[in-house]
C-alpha positions in Angstrom: -8.5 16.7 52.7 -11.3 16.0 50.2 -13.8 13.2 49.9 -12.9 10.1 47.9 -15.9 9.0 45.8 -15.9 5.4 44.7 -18.0 4.5 41.6 -18.2 0.8 40.8 -21.2 0.7 38.5 -21.2 1.4 34.7 -23.1 4.3 33.4 -25.4 1.9 31.6 -26.3 0.1 34.8 -26.7 2.9 37.2 -26.9 6.7 37.7 -24.3 6.5 40.4 -21.7 8.5 38.6 -24.1 11.2 37.5 -25.3 11.5 41.1 -21.7 11.6 42.3 -20.8 14.3 39.8 -23.6 16.5 41.1 -22.2 16.4 44.6 -18.4 16.5 44.2 -16.6 19.6 45.4 -13.2 21.1 44.5 -10.5 19.0 46.2 -12.5 15.8 46.0 -11.3 12.7 44.0 -13.3 10.1 42.1 -12.1 6.6 41.7 -13.7 4.5 38.9 -13.4 0.8 39.6 -15.0 -2.5 38.6 -17.8 -1.7 36.1 -17.4 2.0 36.8 -14.3 2.1 34.6 -16.6 2.0 31.5 -17.3 5.7 32.3 -13.7 6.5 31.5 -14.1 5.2 27.9 -14.0 7.9 25.2 -17.5 8.3 23.9 -19.3 7.0 27.1 -22.6 8.6 27.8 -21.1 10.5 30.8 -17.9 11.5 29.1 -18.9 15.2 28.7 -19.9 15.5 32.3 -16.8 13.6 33.5 -14.5 15.9 31.4 -16.2 19.0 32.8 -15.6 17.8 36.4 -11.8 17.4 35.7 -11.5 21.2 36.2 -12.3 20.8 39.9 -11.7 17.2 40.9 -9.2 14.5 40.2 -10.6 11.4 38.4 -8.8 8.1 38.7 -9.5 4.7 37.2 -8.2 1.4 38.6 -5.9 0.1 35.9 -6.4 -3.6 36.6 -10.1 -3.2 36.2 -9.6 -1.4 32.8 -7.3 -4.2 31.7 -9.7 -6.9 32.8 -12.4 -5.3 30.6 -10.0 -4.9 27.6 -10.0 -1.1 27.8 -6.6 0.3 26.7 -5.1 3.5 28.1 -5.4 5.2 24.7 -9.2 4.5 24.8 -9.8 6.5 28.0 -10.5 10.2 28.4 -7.5 12.5 28.6 -7.0 13.7 32.2 -8.1 10.5 34.0 -5.3 9.2 36.2 -4.7 5.4 36.2 -3.9 3.9 39.6 -3.0 0.4 40.7 -4.1 -1.2 44.0 -1.3 0.6 45.8 -2.6 3.9 44.4 -6.1 2.9 45.6 -4.8 2.5 49.1 -2.9 5.8 48.8 -6.1 7.6 47.8 -8.0 6.0 50.7 -5.4 7.2 53.1 -5.2 10.8 51.8 -9.0 11.4 51.5 -11.7 11.4 54.1 -14.5 10.5 54.2 -14.9 7.8 51.5 -18.3 7.5 49.8 -19.3 4.5 47.7 -21.8 5.2 44.9 -23.7 2.3 43.4 
């Protein structure tokens, strides 16, 4: 059971995702939520690092937060898995511990 890393700040506001990406291990999962979903956007400043991490970890983005910010599925990086609130709960149950990055 890997770690669930929650990132809720945009790459423009915080280095949270960059710090997270330095510490993830194979089997971990990252969930982008709230402002963190901007990292999933194609062309984001962290897109190359995020794409590289997909080889070892699963990256999820909270679909309602993407929709709230007007980011369409075709505008996010290939390989990022969209989840709803139920999926968020499922990730929380299947991973331990949970680390919040902000």
